[in-house]
GUVEX-397100 format. One line per 10 residues: number of its first residue (from 1); their letters; for each residue x, z, y of N, C-alpha, C. Coordinates in steps of 0.05 Angstrom, whole numbers, plus 5000, padded with zeros to 4 digits. Layout:
BEGIN
NUM> A> X,Z,Y,X,Z,Y,X,Z,Y ~ ... $
This chain:
BEGIN
1> MDTATARALI> 8786,4512,4857,8799,4525,4843,8805,4517,4810 ~ 8823,4525,4794,8840,4504,4772,8805,4504,4749 ~ 8810,4485,4739,8797,4474,4718,8783,4493,4691 ~ 8807,4523,4684,8799,4536,4666,8789,4555,4683 ~ 8785,4561,4693,8771,4579,4709,8741,4570,4721 ~ 8743,4544,4727,8705,4530,4731,8689,4531,4700 ~ 8714,4528,4672,8701,4517,4653,8691,4549,4645 ~ 8706,4571,4656,8693,4597,4643,8667,4604,4651 ~ 8667,4595,4682,8646,4605,4704,8630,4602,4701 ~ 8619,4568,4685,8606,4545,4677,8592,4565,4650 $
11> ALNNSFYSQH> 8610,4570,4629,8607,4575,4603,8586,4604,4606 ~ 8588,4620,4630,8585,4651,4630,8554,4646,4648 ~ 8550,4626,4649,8520,4618,4671,8503,4607,4647 ~ 8519,4585,4628,8511,4577,4611,8501,4599,4594 ~ 8510,4617,4584,8503,4639,4569,8477,4656,4581 ~ 8487,4663,4610,8464,4676,4615,8438,4665,4620 ~ 8436,4630,4622,8410,4620,4627,8396,4621,4598 ~ 8427,4617,4564,8402,4611,4542,8392,4640,4538 ~ 8404,4653,4555,8406,4681,4545,8371,4698,4549 ~ 8369,4688,4583,8348,4712,4596,8335,4685,4606 $
21> TASFSSTRSA> 8321,4658,4597,8313,4638,4602,8284,4643,4618 ~ 8270,4656,4593,8232,4670,4594,8233,4677,4616 ~ 8248,4710,4611,8250,4717,4644,8254,4703,4666 ~ 8278,4705,4676,8289,4679,4699,8263,4664,4700 ~ 8246,4648,4686,8229,4627,4698,8200,4639,4706 ~ 8197,4669,4695,8175,4678,4690,8173,4692,4718 ~ 8200,4704,4734,8204,4708,4757,8202,4682,4780 ~ 8192,4657,4773,8203,4637,4787,8184,4617,4783 ~ 8153,4630,4804,8132,4608,4801,8122,4595,4829 ~ 8131,4618,4848,8116,4602,4877,8129,4588,4884 $
31> PWDGWKRLVD> 8126,4569,4900,8143,4549,4918,8158,4564,4945 ~ 8174,4555,4947,8197,4571,4975,8184,4563,5002 ~ 8181,4575,5017,8178,4572,5046,8192,4557,5059 ~ 8222,4539,5045,8235,4518,5054,8236,4496,5039 ~ 8208,4496,5030,8199,4468,5018,8172,4456,5029 ~ 8161,4478,5048,8140,4474,5062,8148,4453,5081 ~ 8171,4467,5099,8179,4451,5123,8194,4424,5109 ~ 8206,4421,5095,8212,4395,5082,8184,4382,5076 ~ 8157,4396,5069,8141,4365,5069,8144,4356,5099 ~ 8141,4373,5120,8137,4364,5150,8162,4342,5135 $
41> VLRSCGWGDV> 8184,4349,5144,8209,4325,5147,8201,4309,5133 ~ 8196,4302,5104,8182,4275,5088,8150,4256,5112 ~ 8142,4273,5104,8118,4266,5132,8127,4243,5160 ~ 8148,4260,5168,8159,4249,5188,8175,4232,5190 ~ 8180,4225,5165,8198,4201,5156,8174,4175,5147 ~ 8141,4171,5146,8137,4158,5138,8121,4168,5109 ~ 8132,4190,5091,8117,4202,5075,8089,4210,5077 ~ 8068,4194,5058,8038,4204,5060,8023,4180,5072 ~ 8035,4154,5084,8030,4135,5088,8017,4111,5074 ~ 8008,4108,5075,7989,4086,5057,8005,4059,5047 $
51> DTNNKARTVL> 8019,4053,5025,8037,4032,5019,8016,4007,5010 ~ 8023,3993,5030,8006,3966,5030,8017,3954,4998 ~ 8032,3956,4986,8049,3957,4961,8051,3960,4940 ~ 8019,3996,4947,8020,4001,4923,8041,4014,4904 ~ 8069,4026,4921,8101,4030,4897,8097,4067,4908 ~ 8096,4081,4886,8103,4103,4889,8132,4116,4899 ~ 8129,4137,4911,8161,4149,4915,8178,4155,4892 ~ 8193,4149,4887,8212,4165,4866,8232,4188,4884 ~ 8232,4205,4862,8244,4225,4866,8260,4241,4838 ~ 8283,4238,4854,8295,4254,4836,8307,4290,4836 $
61> DLACGNLRFE> 8310,4305,4816,8303,4333,4824,8330,4344,4800 ~ 8347,4349,4808,8381,4358,4791,8381,4383,4801 ~ 8372,4396,4771,8377,4424,4757,8343,4436,4772 ~ 8323,4411,4759,8289,4423,4763,8288,4455,4757 ~ 8298,4468,4740,8294,4498,4728,8262,4482,4704 ~ 8246,4505,4731,8213,4494,4710,8193,4485,4723 ~ 8204,4464,4739,8189,4436,4744,8162,4458,4770 ~ 8174,4471,4787,8150,4479,4820,8157,4463,4835 ~ 8184,4462,4837,8183,4431,4864,8169,4410,4853 ~ 8168,4399,4826,8155,4378,4815,8121,4382,4826 $
71> QFLTSAFLGE> 8112,4401,4822,8081,4410,4828,8072,4421,4857 ~ 8096,4436,4869,8090,4445,4900,8088,4404,4921 ~ 8104,4397,4897,8108,4365,4922,8087,4349,4911 ~ 8078,4348,4894,8045,4335,4880,8025,4336,4896 ~ 8026,4369,4892,8005,4379,4912,8003,4379,4934 ~ 8022,4378,4950,8030,4370,4980,8015,4337,4989 ~ 8026,4318,4969,8011,4293,4975,8000,4277,4964 ~ 7991,4297,4940,7965,4288,4926,7947,4306,4932 ~ 7950,4329,4946,7923,4353,4949,7911,4365,4926 ~ 7912,4393,4928,7924,4410,4897,7903,4405,4881 $
81> KDAIESRTAG> 7870,4402,4898,7855,4397,4870,7861,4363,4847 ~ 7864,4344,4864,7871,4332,4850,7891,4327,4829 ~ 7912,4340,4844,7941,4343,4826,7935,4366,4800 ~ 7926,4391,4805,7916,4399,4784,7899,4386,4759 ~ 7888,4369,4771,7867,4357,4755,7874,4330,4742 ~ 7903,4318,4749,7915,4305,4741,7922,4321,4713 ~ 7948,4344,4728,7962,4365,4703,7936,4360,4674 ~ 7923,4363,4685,7893,4388,4660,7888,4356,4647 ~ 7875,4334,4661,7879,4311,4646,7895,4297,4622 ~ 7917,4305,4637,7944,4293,4616,7952,4270,4615 $
91> ERHTDSPLTF> 7944,4247,4644,7954,4230,4648,7950,4221,4675 ~ 7960,4196,4682,7971,4185,4717,7960,4189,4728 ~ 7963,4197,4754,7929,4198,4769,7931,4171,4787 ~ 7912,4160,4782,7913,4129,4791,7927,4129,4817 ~ 7925,4145,4841,7937,4158,4863,7951,4156,4877 ~ 7971,4167,4859,7991,4186,4846,8019,4175,4872 ~ 8028,4190,4885,8047,4177,4894,8076,4176,4898 ~ 8073,4188,4862,8110,4204,4865,8110,4201,4845 ~ 8125,4189,4834,8154,4189,4800,8173,4203,4813 ~ 8181,4227,4792,8204,4234,4784,8219,4229,4769 $
101> HAVDCCPALV> 8236,4245,4772,8265,4239,4753,8271,4268,4748 ~ 8266,4281,4737,8272,4313,4735,8300,4325,4711 ~ 8320,4331,4728,8348,4339,4712,8351,4361,4713 ~ 8351,4380,4691,8357,4409,4686,8386,4411,4663 ~ 8395,4441,4676,8425,4439,4671,8421,4461,4640 ~ 8404,4460,4641,8381,4480,4620,8361,4470,4607 ~ 8361,4458,4585,8348,4449,4575,8320,4456,4572 ~ 8328,4486,4565,8299,4501,4550,8283,4514,4578 ~ 8304,4505,4597,8284,4509,4624,8259,4498,4629 ~ 8263,4480,4623,8245,4455,4624,8220,4458,4613 $
111> DTDTLHSRSI> 8198,4468,4618,8173,4469,4606,8161,4433,4612 ~ 8163,4427,4591,8153,4403,4586,8118,4399,4590 ~ 8107,4404,4587,8074,4419,4582,8062,4423,4607 ~ 8083,4440,4622,8075,4439,4649,8059,4422,4664 ~ 8074,4397,4671,8059,4372,4680,8054,4361,4664 ~ 8031,4343,4655,8032,4323,4641,8026,4296,4647 ~ 8031,4295,4677,8039,4267,4687,8062,4234,4681 ~ 8044,4218,4669,8054,4206,4657,8070,4185,4674 ~ 8078,4196,4698,8101,4179,4726,8129,4203,4730 ~ 8123,4228,4699,8138,4237,4706,8174,4229,4686 $
121> VYHEVDILER> 8192,4231,4688,8211,4222,4671,8232,4246,4665 ~ 8239,4261,4631,8246,4282,4640,8288,4272,4631 ~ 8299,4288,4643,8330,4279,4626,8336,4311,4626 ~ 8340,4315,4609,8359,4339,4596,8387,4336,4594 ~ 8405,4361,4610,8432,4344,4612,8450,4371,4614 ~ 8471,4375,4603,8481,4399,4622,8499,4399,4640 ~ 8494,4390,4666,8506,4373,4684,8529,4391,4690 ~ 8547,4411,4682,8568,4417,4706,8587,4410,4675 ~ 8587,4416,4652,8600,4419,4635,8601,4384,4633 ~ 8589,4363,4632,8582,4327,4644,8613,4331,4662 $
131> YCNHADPLGG> 8601,4336,4683,8621,4338,4703,8653,4339,4703 ~ 8663,4366,4687,8680,4374,4673,8696,4352,4665 ~ 8676,4339,4641,8687,4315,4617,8684,4295,4629 ~ 8681,4302,4658,8692,4270,4677,8671,4245,4667 ~ 8643,4259,4656,8632,4242,4647,8598,4245,4677 ~ 8582,4215,4679,8561,4224,4698,8541,4236,4690 ~ 8532,4252,4695,8511,4269,4685,8481,4251,4700 ~ 8473,4243,4709,8454,4221,4725,8454,4195,4711 ~ 8477,4185,4692,8472,4155,4684,8454,4149,4678 ~ 8440,4127,4687,8417,4116,4670,8393,4115,4692 $
141> ISVCDLSVCF> 8392,4138,4715,8374,4144,4728,8381,4121,4750 ~ 8356,4118,4764,8356,4090,4788,8355,4108,4800 ~ 8352,4084,4830,8361,4107,4849,8336,4112,4872 ~ 8332,4138,4879,8316,4139,4879,8308,4148,4915 ~ 8286,4152,4923,8276,4154,4957,8284,4178,4964 ~ 8284,4201,4949,8295,4228,4955,8301,4248,4939 ~ 8330,4248,4941,8341,4262,4918,8346,4294,4928 ~ 8336,4316,4911,8335,4340,4914,8352,4357,4892 ~ 8371,4387,4898,8379,4400,4885,8378,4424,4901 ~ 8355,4441,4890,8351,4470,4898,8362,4497,4875 $
151> GFMHHVPGVD> 8374,4507,4892,8368,4534,4868,8397,4532,4856 ~ 8421,4517,4859,8433,4510,4838,8462,4503,4844 ~ 8472,4500,4870,8498,4500,4886,8513,4518,4883 ~ 8508,4543,4880,8524,4566,4879,8518,4571,4856 ~ 8511,4558,4837,8526,4557,4817,8550,4538,4798 ~ 8549,4521,4823,8574,4494,4810,8610,4521,4831 ~ 8629,4517,4801,8639,4531,4830,8667,4510,4827 ~ 8681,4515,4848,8698,4492,4869,8696,4474,4880 ~ 8705,4469,4903,8696,4456,4928,8690,4421,4918 ~ 8714,4418,4900,8716,4399,4886,8694,4389,4862 $
161> LRKQVLSDLL> 8677,4405,4858,8649,4410,4839,8633,4391,4847 ~ 8631,4417,4877,8601,4408,4896,8612,4377,4902 ~ 8628,4369,4914,8638,4346,4922,8620,4325,4901 ~ 8634,4332,4880,8620,4302,4871,8598,4316,4864 ~ 8575,4327,4858,8555,4334,4850,8536,4325,4880 ~ 8548,4326,4909,8536,4313,4926,8533,4283,4920 ~ 8560,4271,4920,8569,4241,4915,8545,4238,4906 ~ 8544,4251,4872,8528,4234,4857,8494,4232,4867 ~ 8493,4251,4874,8456,4250,4899,8462,4235,4914 ~ 8475,4226,4933,8478,4209,4954,8483,4175,4935 $
171> AHTKAHGLVV> 8495,4175,4912,8499,4150,4889,8470,4142,4874 ~ 8456,4171,4878,8432,4155,4879,8409,4156,4894 ~ 8404,4149,4907,8400,4152,4929,8379,4123,4946 ~ 8369,4116,4953,8368,4094,4954,8376,4092,4993 ~ 8394,4067,5002,8397,4064,5029,8365,4074,5056 ~ 8377,4092,5063,8350,4109,5087,8333,4135,5063 ~ 8340,4138,5050,8323,4159,5027,8346,4178,5038 ~ 8335,4196,5031,8340,4241,5040,8355,4242,5019 ~ 8377,4260,5021,8382,4271,5004,8378,4312,5013 ~ 8368,4330,4996,8364,4348,5009,8382,4377,4984 $
181> ISFWQFMHDE> 8390,4396,5001,8400,4416,4980,8401,4440,4992 ~ 8397,4471,4981,8397,4500,4982,8410,4494,4983 ~ 8422,4522,4988,8444,4536,4995,8447,4564,4997 ~ 8452,4569,4975,8443,4612,4975,8459,4623,4994 ~ 8451,4640,5012,8464,4656,5018,8459,4683,5016 ~ 8464,4689,4996,8452,4712,4986,8473,4751,4997 ~ 8492,4744,5011,8502,4762,5025,8491,4765,5052 ~ 8474,4752,5065,8463,4763,5089,8437,4782,5075 ~ 8433,4782,5048,8402,4805,5047,8426,4828,5034 ~ 8409,4842,5044,8426,4878,5039,8421,4879,5014 $
191> RLARKALQAD> 8400,4876,5002,8406,4882,4970,8420,4879,4950 ~ 8417,4850,4955,8428,4824,4941,8464,4830,4948 ~ 8464,4838,4959,8499,4832,4984,8505,4867,4972 ~ 8499,4889,4966,8497,4905,4946,8508,4904,4915 ~ 8475,4893,4898,8484,4880,4880,8510,4857,4874 ~ 8511,4848,4889,8539,4833,4879,8556,4840,4891 ~ 8570,4868,4904,8587,4870,4906,8601,4902,4878 ~ 8574,4910,4872,8578,4936,4850,8580,4908,4826 ~ 8575,4882,4821,8573,4874,4805,8604,4870,4800 ~ 8618,4867,4830,8649,4845,4832,8664,4879,4818 $
201> EIAQRKDFGA> 8649,4896,4827,8668,4922,4817,8678,4928,4797 ~ 8651,4916,4784,8656,4925,4756,8675,4896,4730 ~ 8671,4880,4750,8683,4855,4734,8714,4861,4740 ~ 8723,4882,4768,8744,4877,4766,8755,4911,4757 ~ 8735,4922,4749,8743,4950,4733,8743,4944,4703 ~ 8740,4926,4698,8740,4920,4671,8750,4900,4654 ~ 8765,4886,4673,8779,4860,4673,8763,4848,4655 ~ 8730,4832,4672,8715,4821,4663,8722,4797,4653 ~ 8743,4781,4667,8754,4748,4656,8766,4762,4636 ~ 8783,4778,4624,8794,4785,4597,8776,4787,4576 $
211> DADPPFNPTH> 8748,4793,4581,8736,4790,4557,8708,4769,4559 ~ 8711,4749,4586,8693,4733,4577,8702,4708,4555 ~ 8684,4698,4549,8698,4662,4533,8693,4649,4550 ~ 8705,4627,4547,8733,4640,4539,8728,4648,4576 ~ 8757,4657,4563,8768,4676,4591,8789,4667,4611 ~ 8782,4688,4629,8792,4678,4655,8809,4697,4675 ~ 8823,4687,4688,8837,4706,4712,8818,4708,4735 ~ 8802,4731,4751,8780,4740,4769,8806,4734,4794 ~ 8829,4729,4787,8856,4730,4816,8854,4698,4826 ~ 8834,4673,4808,8830,4645,4808,8816,4647,4827 $
221> LDENDHFLGW> 8789,4665,4829,8759,4653,4849,8772,4645,4872 ~ 8749,4635,4884,8749,4628,4919,8738,4648,4933 ~ 8745,4641,4959,8729,4661,4979,8705,4657,4970 ~ 8679,4679,4976,8664,4674,4976,8652,4672,4940 ~ 8666,4678,4929,8657,4682,4905,8647,4709,4887 ~ 8622,4712,4869,8613,4747,4864,8598,4724,4844 ~ 8600,4753,4831,8575,4764,4802,8558,4781,4805 ~ 8541,4770,4795,8514,4784,4795,8504,4792,4767 ~ 8495,4809,4763,8479,4816,4744,8446,4806,4747 ~ 8420,4824,4720,8405,4815,4727,8384,4831,4719 $
231> QSDSNPLRYC> 8357,4834,4742,8350,4856,4737,8352,4882,4747 ~ 8348,4891,4715,8362,4930,4726,8385,4922,4712 ~ 8415,4904,4707,8422,4903,4691,8452,4896,4712 ~ 8464,4913,4717,8479,4904,4737,8513,4895,4723 ~ 8508,4891,4700,8542,4882,4689,8530,4851,4700 ~ 8563,4838,4708,8571,4805,4724,8553,4793,4695 ~ 8536,4779,4697,8525,4769,4685,8526,4733,4689 ~ 8536,4731,4719,8530,4705,4720,8555,4703,4753 ~ 8553,4681,4751,8572,4666,4770,8549,4655,4801 ~ 8564,4671,4824,8540,4659,4842,8567,4657,4866 $
241> HHFSETEIDE> 8561,4632,4880,8589,4626,4904,8563,4631,4932 ~ 8568,4644,4949,8563,4648,4973,8566,4625,4994 ~ 8548,4604,5010,8562,4600,5031,8559,4603,5053 ~ 8589,4601,5068,8588,4597,5092,8576,4574,5113 ~ 8571,4584,5139,8568,4545,5149,8584,4525,5156 ~ 8613,4539,5153,8638,4516,5144,8635,4514,5121 ~ 8628,4517,5109,8638,4506,5077,8614,4485,5083 ~ 8592,4491,5088,8573,4463,5087,8579,4453,5108 ~ 8592,4452,5121,8600,4429,5150,8619,4411,5138 ~ 8649,4432,5122,8666,4413,5108,8659,4391,5084 $
251> LVASMGADVR> 8630,4398,5072,8610,4382,5047,8594,4368,5063 ~ 8600,4373,5085,8573,4339,5100,8597,4321,5101 ~ 8623,4343,5122,8637,4322,5127,8666,4290,5101 ~ 8656,4319,5079,8675,4302,5055,8657,4273,5046 ~ 8637,4264,5056,8621,4256,5049,8630,4219,5064 ~ 8642,4228,5087,8646,4204,5114,8628,4203,5121 ~ 8625,4166,5128,8605,4160,5149,8578,4140,5133 ~ 8576,4147,5107,8558,4136,5099,8529,4164,5095 ~ 8527,4175,5110,8516,4195,5116,8517,4204,5137 ~ 8485,4212,5148,8476,4215,5171,8454,4252,5169 $
261> ERERYSADGA> 8465,4263,5173,8446,4301,5172,8421,4303,5199 ~ 8402,4292,5179,8379,4291,5198,8369,4326,5203 ~ 8377,4345,5183,8362,4366,5195,8377,4399,5179 ~ 8383,4410,5190,8389,4442,5171,8378,4458,5179 ~ 8361,4475,5165,8348,4501,5165,8350,4520,5146 ~ 8349,4544,5166,8347,4568,5141,8313,4584,5139 ~ 8309,4580,5117,8279,4593,5112,8288,4624,5080 ~ 8271,4626,5061,8266,4632,5039,8274,4664,5044 ~ 8258,4678,5026,8262,4717,5037,8251,4728,5056 ~ 8254,4751,5055,8239,4776,5070,8251,4761,5103 $
271> SGNLNRYLVL> 8272,4761,5109,8290,4767,5135,8287,4722,5133 ~ 8271,4708,5108,8275,4674,5122,8308,4666,5133 ~ 8319,4673,5116,8345,4660,5127,8369,4663,5098 ~ 8355,4664,5071,8369,4672,5050,8374,4653,5040 ~ 8366,4619,5047,8368,4589,5038,8375,4581,5062 ~ 8397,4567,5063,8405,4546,5087,8393,4515,5071 ~ 8390,4505,5079,8378,4482,5071,8394,4453,5086 ~ 8403,4436,5073,8401,4409,5084,8395,4391,5081 ~ 8394,4374,5094,8369,4341,5099,8392,4324,5100 ~ 8410,4306,5090,8410,4281,5092,8409,4253,5094 $
281> EKL> 8404,4240,5115,8388,4214,5107,8433,4197,5085 ~ 8419,4178,5078,8430,4158,5067,8430,4133,5094 ~ 8464,4123,5103,8463,4106,5118,8464,4076,5097 $
């Protein structure tokens, strides 16, 4: 994908999230089923064991949204009751096993009042714009035990940018730490696939690329690139990429011998296959 098209798609999505922050966030409160399986993976790697050095695990969440993964993971390893009390008290729980670096592509989505723990550090940046400008959106964040990116990779236009995102996640992960990414496979869902094809048809019929700001040529899109509306609006409001298994394979292979795939599984949605999860270990 050419840079001009990538920038136009990023601008489209930034506009969507700036206009629909409240309604989007209000529909994103429950934890994903795939996260529950991830907890099992983390426990198999020693998470939850007593640390004689009393050092918290560090977590980097790229495109953290409204921080529901932070709430879920804290509850999973601290206990729901203690996690809620910790947030209510507005201070770091003395036994808290986690420290977060929460990075969001749209600062308005981050509700810093949701979690009051002093162990959480917020970094609000426009991720993809910085990538296009050849800047490091994760600069200043130290390496972490776990780096995750959920519900975001489908908004990253083009193979090169996706490789950069994964490469940076690995660069900010400790040796033998884990990187976990979800890849949206929305074309597996009949309802979402129908909505995407409808939005694609509208985009072609009205020459949506020419109407966009900045404009772009729709013929420059990659295979499996689609548009989606929001709620009852079928107009092409946001860019989304459906990931094939081959694309995920190629993305992993592009990272070379510095990573090992620990696990790959499907979860979420009524059919249980809306997201494809990739768990990598940095060697």
